[in-house]
N, C-alpha and C positions, 0 to 999 in steps of 0.2 A: 358279365355273367348273363347267360341266357335264362329263359324262364324256368327250364327244368332244374338247373342248378340253384336258382333262387328258391324254388319250391322245396327242394331237398334241404337246403340250408335253413329255411324257415321251419320245416318239420323237425329237424334236429334240435334247433334252438328251443322249440316248444317242448320236446321230450326232456331236454336238460332242465328246463324251468320246472316242469311237472315233477321230476324226480327230486329236485332240490326242495320244492315246497312240500312234497310228501314226507321227506325226512323231518322237516320242521314240525309238521303235524304229528308225526310219531313221537318226537321229543316232547311236544306239548301234552300229548295224551299220557306219556310216561310220567309226567310231573303231576298227574292227577290220579285220583282213586274214586271208586264208587263209594258213596256214603249213604247208608240206609237210615231212614228215620228222621231226616232233616228237611225233606222236600215239603213245601207248602202245597195246599190244594191247587191243582192245575199247573204245578211248576216242576214236576218230576222230569228226568231226562230220558227215560225209556220205559219199557214194559216192566210190570211188577214181577217180583220174584215168585209170588203165589199164583200168578196167572189171572188175576182179577181184571186186568186190562192188558192190551198189547202195544201201547204206544206212548210217546211222550205227552205230557200235559193232560193226562187223563185221571190222575189220582183225585179222589173226591174229598179226602180228609188231610189235614195237616199232620206231618210227622209220622206217617204210616211206616212201620218197620219193614214193610215189603217193597217200598218205593224208594228210589235213590236219585241222587244228583251227583255229578262230578264235582269234586272239591280239590283244592290243592293238597297234594300228598302230605300226610302228617297232621292235617287239621280236623279230620272227621271226629276224632275222640273229643277234641276241645269244643266241638259244636254240639256234643251230646248225642252223636250218631254212632253207628257201628259199621265196620267194613264187611259184616256178615248179615245177610238177610234174615229178617224175622226176630232179631234180638232187640229187646227194649232196654234202655238204660234207666 
């Protein structure tokens, strides 16, 4: 196999590997849900629902009903959280 064919084969192998790992990540995300009101200070996964901050790990208080973490699907209610922003239990 010459260099050109080896390069093409390597690129195709990489694309296949990326597509397979992307599917696994999609499955993993599908098995999780956003749970509001359970994130501890500095441990939220992304921006708040009310716009008080725009990034992960920026919540200042524990269990803010506008901040969320990804949790296993079906466990949010058991943790005392809500799948809807701003709702307190």
